[in-house]
Each structure stands twice: as C-alpha cells, then as structure tokens.
N, C-alpha and C positions, 0 to 999 in steps of 0.2 A: 504493500500500500504506500501511497504518497503521503508524507507528513507535512502538513501546512503550518505547523507551529514554528514559524521562523520570523525574525524581524522583517518588517517591511522596508523596502529600499526606495520608496517613492514618497515625496513630500509635495503636496498641493498647497501653494500659498498665494496670497494676493497682496498687492500694494495699494495703499490709499494715502490721502493727504490733500492739502489745499493746493490750489493752482500755483505753479511756479515754485513748489517746494523741491522739485528736482527728481520726481519719480522716474521719468523717462531716462534721465541721465544715470540714475542709480541702476536701473534695469540694464541699460546699455553697458554700464561698467561691469556688472555681473557677467553679462554675455561675453564681453571683451576679455576680462581677466580669466574666465574659465575656458577661453578659446572655443567658444560655441558659435562663432560667426565665421563665414568664409572670407578668404583673403580679398576677393573682389569686392565684398561688402565693405570691408575696412578701407580699401582704396577709394571707393565711392564716397564714403563718409569723409575721408581726409580731403578729397577734392572739393566737396561741398563746403567743408569747414574753411578751406583756404579762400574759396569764393566769397564767403561771408566775412572774411578778414580776421578769422580766429587763428590764434597761435597754437591752440591745442585742439584735438579732434572733438567735435560735438557728438558725443556718444548717444545723445537722445535720438539722433537720426536713425540709429539702428532699430528704434522702437516705433516712433511716430510715423507709421506707414501711410495713413490716409492723407490725401492731398489737403483736405481741410485742416488737418492737424498740423501739417508742415507750414501752411500759410499762417495759421493763428499761433503756432508754437505751443499748443496745448493738446492734451489727449482727450478725445471725446467718445471713444468707444473702448470696450473691453478687449485688450490685445493679449492673446494667450501665447506664451513663449515656453519652449521646451529646451532644457539644457541639463547637463549632468557633470558630475565629478566622479573620480574613482570610488567615492564613498556612497553617493546617492544620486538618484534621478530626481528632476524637479519639473513640476508644471506650475507656471507662474501666470497669474491673471493681473495684468497691469490695468487698474481701473482709473476713471477720470477723477479730476480734482474739483472741477467747477460744480457749484451747487445745483445747476439745472440737470446735471447728469448723475445725481445721487442714485437713481434707479440702476445705473450701470454698476455702481459699487455693490448694490444688493446682488446683482447677477454674479459678479466676479467672486464675491466673498461667500456665496451660498454653499460652495463645496470645499472651502479652504480649511485646512487644518492649522493654519497660522496666517497672521496678517502682519505685514510690515507697514506701519503707519509713520509717514514722514512729517517732520516739522522743520521749518526754517530756523536755524539757530539765532537769526536776527530778530525773529518775531515770536518764537515760542508757540504755546498752545493758543490757537485762534478759533474763531467760530466754526470753521469747517473741520478743524481737528475734532472738536466736540461732536459735531454732527456725524462724522465718519466713525468715531469711537462708539457712539450710541448705536449706529447701524451694525457694527461688528459685534457689539454685545447682544443686540437683538437677535442676530443670526447665530449666536452661541459659538462664535469662532473660538476654539479652545485656547489659543496662545497668541500673544501680541509681542511685536518688537517695535519699540519706539526708536526710530532712526532719526537722530538729531543731525540734520544735513547742513551743509555749507558752514561747517565749523571753521574753515579757513577764513571766512569773511568776518568772524568775530575774534580773530587772532588766537584761535584755539584756547579760548578763555575757559578754564575749568569751572569757575564759579558760575558763569552764565549757563553752562551745560547742566550743572547740578541744580540750578534753580528751575530750569525747564523740566528736568526729570522729576523733581519733587512736585511740581504743579500737575504733571500728567499722572503721577502715581495716585494723587488724591482723586482725580477724575476716574481713573481705572477702577479704584476701589468702590466708588459710588455706583459704578455700572456692574459690579459683581465680579470683577476679575481679581483672582487671588494674586498676591505679590509674587509667588513663584511661577506664575504663568506670564509675567511681563518682564521683558529684557530691554534695557536701554543701552543703545550703542551710538556713540558719537561718530559721524562719518563725514567725509567730503567726497561726494560722488564724482565731482569734477577732477580732483587731484588723485583720488583713489585711497585716501586714508581710511583704514579700518573697514574697507569693503571686502576685498579678498586678501589684502596684505595689511599687516599692522603698520600704522603710520608713525613715523619718527617724531611727528609734531605733537603727539599726545602721550608723553611718557607717564603721565598721571593716570591714564586709563589702563586698567589691568584685566578687563573683561575680554570676551572673544571678539574676533572680527565678525562681520555679518555672515560671511560665508561659513566660517567655523560654526556659528550658532545654527545656521540652516542645516549643516551636515550632521550635527550632533543632537539636535532637539528631538525628544521622543515623538514619534508620529502615530502611536497607537491612540486614537482619539476615543471620545466617549461612546461612539457607535460600536466600537469593538467590545466594550464592557457592558453594553446594554443587552436586554433580553433578545433572543433570537427572533428575527423577522425575515421572511422570504416571500416577496410578491411573485406570484406565478406569471412568468412571461410566456411560456409555451408548454403544452402537454405533448410528450413524445410517446407515440404509439406505433412502433414498427409493424408493418404488415408482412411479417414473415412467419413461417411455421415454427421456427426455433424460438422466436420471441413473441409468441401469440399473446401471452399474458403480461408482457412488459408494459408498464405505464410509469413514465418518469416525469417529474415536474421540474422544469428548467427555469432558472432565474438567477439574479444576482443577490447574494446575501446582503440585506440592507443593514442589519445590525446583529451583534452577538455571534455565537458560534453554534454549529450543529454537528452532532455525531450520531452514528448508528446507535439505536437503542433509546434515543431521546424521545420523551413523550411530547407530542405536538397537537395543536388544534388547527383545523382548517376553517378559516373565516371568510365571509360572514356567517356561513351555515352553522359552524360550531361543532363539527364532527371531530372526535378525538381518536388518535391512533399513535403509533410509534414510527420512528424512522428506521427503515430496514437497511438502507445503504445511501451513502453520499459519494458521488463520483463526478469525474470530468471525462473528456475524451481520452485522457491519459490513463484512466483507470480509477479504481476506488480510492477514497481519501479516508484517513483516520479522523479528520475534522476539517471544517471549512468555516472561515471567519468572514467578517464584514468586508465587502468589496470583491469577493471571489464569486465568479459565475460557475454554478454547479447544476447538477441534476440530482434531485432527491427522489428516492423510491420509498413508498410507505408500506407498512405491514398489511394494511387493509385496503380493500377496493373502495376508495372514496372518490367522489366527484370533486375535483379541484380545478376548475377551468381557468383560463387566462383571466387575470383580474382578482383571483382569490389570493388570500395570504395564508401562508403556513407559519405558525408562530409557536413560541414556547407555551405549553399547556399551563404551566404553573405561573406564568406572568404574561398573560395575553393582553393585547390592546383592547380598548373600548370599541364596541360596535354601535354606531349611532348614525342617525340621519339629521341630527341637529348639532352644528359645530359653532362654538365660540372661538373666534380666531383673531389674529392680528394680520392685517393686510398691508403689503407694500404695493401701492398702486403705481403701475409702470406705464400706463397709456396716456396719450394726449386727451382722449375723450374722458370726461369725468364719470365717476361711478355714483349712481343714485340708488336709493332703496327700491326694491322691487325688480331690479334688473335680473333677467334670466340668462344665465351663462352656462358654460361647461366647466366642470371641476375635474382635474386630472390628479389622481392620488395613486402613487405607485404605478401599477400597470392597468389601473381601471379608470375609465372616464365616465362621468355621469352628469346629468343635468342638475343645476343648482339655482335656487332663488336667493337673492341677497335680501336680508332682513334689515333690521335697524342698524344704523351706524352709531358706534359708541365713541368714546373719547379718542381724540387725536393726539399722537405723540409730538411734542415740541422737542426736537433733537438738540436744540440749542440749550435748553434748560434741563433736558432729560427728565421731563415730567409730562403728565397728560393734561390736556386742556379740553374745554367743552367740545361736545360732538359737533362736527360740521354738517351742513345740509347735503354735501356731496364731497367725494374725494377727488382732488386734483392730482396731476402727475407728481410723483415723489412723496405724496402724503403717506403717512403710516398711521393706521387707526384700528381700533377694535371693531369687529363686525360680526353679526350673527348670520349664519347661513343654514339653509335647509336643502338637503340633497334628495334626489329622487330615489336613490338606493342607499341602504345602510353601508357605512364604510368602517373598516377597522383602523382606528387612528390612535396615535399616542400624543401626549403633550410634547410639543417641539423641544421644550427645555429638557426633556428626558431622552427622546430619540429623534435626532434631527431628520433622518431619512423618512420615517413613517409619520412624523409630525409636520411635514411640509407638503404643500400642494400648489398647484397652479390654477388660476382662473383663465379661461380661454373664450375668445369671441366666437360664437357658433358660425356666423357667416364666413369669416375670413380664416379662422384657425389661429389668429394672432394671440400671443400671450398678453394678458391684461394685468395680471397681478401675481405676486408671489405671496403665498399664504402660510402662516405659522399657527398651528393649533395651540390655543391658550394664549397666555401672555408671558413670553420668554423673559421679559425684564422684571415681571412681578412687581410693577409699580402700582401705587394707589391711584385709581382713576379719579378724574376730577368730579366734584360734586355739582349737580345741577345740569 
C-alpha cells in the first residue's frame, strides 16, 4: 500500500497590501532570486527599465502583465505565479492593493495557507492595511507575514520598524490571530534585503528572510485536522464482468483524513456505513488526507450520487436548507433581498433565495454597522439564505472547504459572491 502520511511540499500563499507598497516588486524579487524566470524575460525587463531611465531592473514588470496594469503601475487582477526551491513548491496569488479591487483579494486569499501583507515603512499601518487584514481574518487564513517594505527609504531605522510591528500586532490580535501565527520581516524588495538573502543593512534583525520563512513554515492547515469530508465528484461503475459489483466514489478530500474501517455517513440522506478501501490509480492507500483526490469504496451498497458528501459519522456537518452566512459581494450589480440565484457548495449546485440582509462589516473599524438596503460591490455582510435542497454545511470558522460556497447568476453563470457559513470573525452585530 501507498503511505500518504508525509509532509506536504506545496505552500499556497497570497500577497496583499495598499497601493504602491511594492507587492509586484516583492513578487518579482522572489521570482528573480529563486531563478524562476527565463533569461529572455530578464533581458526584456532590463531593456524596459533602461527605457524608463532606471539604474536598477524594475522587477515589478515580471508580474504586472496586463496592459492596464503597466500603464497605471498598479495590479488590478489576481496574478497566480508558480515557483519553487529545492525545499518546497509555491503557488502565489498576487492580489490588488486598490480599495475598489478588494473582491480580488477575497478570491486570491480564499485558498491561501499564508498571506504576506505588505506595508510601506514610511507610512506604517494604513486604512487599506486594516481592510486587507480584516478580509484575511474573515477568510481564516491560518498564518500572516507582515512584510515591512522599503526599509531603505527610512534609513533602515530599527525603531521605526519596531513601532510598525507593535501597531500591527495589536490589530492582528483584535482580529483573532495568535502571536505565533504572525511573523514580521523587514525587507527592501527593490534592493533585495531580507527577501531571499539576508541584508547587511539590518544587523539588528535576527529573524528569517522571507524566503526562509516561506520554506520552513508549517503548511498543515486547519482543514487537515478537521473532521473528514469528501464531496462526491463522480461515481465509478465499470461495466465489466470482473468488476460487476464495483462502485467507487471519487472526489477530493476536503478536510480530515480517511482510512479503511472508518465509520462514515452519506449526506444529505444520512445513511451510515464503513469505508472498505481508499485508493488512487496507483493502488490502495493506508490513509488519505485533505487535498488528495481519491476513490472511496464503502462496505454497503449505498446510493451516493454526485453532489453527496461522505463525512465522519461521529462528527458530521449540519444538514439544512436555511443558512446564516457572511457574504463577500463581488459583482457590479447590487444584491437585494428576494433575489433568486444559484448556490454552489462542494460538488452540488442548487437554487437559493436571498432573505434578509443583516449587519454590514466596516473593515476599517473591524466592526459591524447597521444592515444596508442592498449590497454593493466589495461589501461584506451577514445574510440569510434558503436553499431548494438541504445541504451538509459546516461553520466556515471550523472547516473552510465545506463552510464556503459561491452564489452564481443563473442566466450568465457568473460568480456573484463568495459565501462563508456563520460569522468567521464572531463579532457582535450592530444593534438596530
């Protein structure tokens, strides 16, 4: 059998921060210093930098690929970058800094196991820093790195860096981040100090470089320790005489771990059985953890069609057609009560009616304010929903994968909102 109990070697992380804090330059520096870009790309950046009258390469050009971004000098879309070192592979989501693109930050951070939040050493924690930190806390990103950038522009002043770190630590604690999940690293993305190589200009800094931290930080997230969940993607029924009775349920393990002999329940129907075998195309597995695509065979002949969920029998999700949720509204068209949309949860899609709108989150003050009449783009608010079919859902604060869902526009198929079951921030709603 194949043993899957081994450390993961892939880290998904996102960058966030205010406009002009240097996110694209930092990402470009990471790609450049890890030799993750081709020689002709470097040459093109060097030529473009000379044309702009720069004496050093503008590494942000390695990232800002959209024409509109190059013209404005800002990032307006989520750019996914893939790079690696001998230690670990990385998937990086470079998200926008401008307030009007907060929705893109939601998209990029939704699957992140870590977020790098940049601040400008000259300005410290600003309004957009607080907004992005609130979004990252709402999405339950497990770990944060505060990258204090442009330290060369403040003369590598240790006291200035310490003051910013203290200010952000208070903000992080108010949002529910434990001290041991937040790392502060002073960097200069332009010069390269403490990004991949330790800077000689910061002898007072004894912590890791950004790359060292990314290579060493634990990546076993809360979903790995959560109860077992497997949304059924496909039912495998080979039409052969040898495998006449074979019925396998294929999908990606959303959370927890499954082994042969485990007692499970098939939802929403509620049938109980045990796991007979867990396997992939390479053969049987001793166990399968979160993120692994597998086929599960059950001891009993139970109907578990696409859209069903196989879950730990002793710790199953709630099956309900009424959901109290937190919505991040992503569309230009506002949301009003009574809207009839589609809700996609795991591998199931069903119709949904939007009920009352609850309190709206003010990310600047990290508190709820009175309920709006409608939700505008980038708004985050509590909402009640009623689905046509009962769904097995978890609180998002407990299991991110099965506590999240999407709202979809029926005519176009466009994604309108990212939904989180419950209130992940557990803030007190406004009264009135």
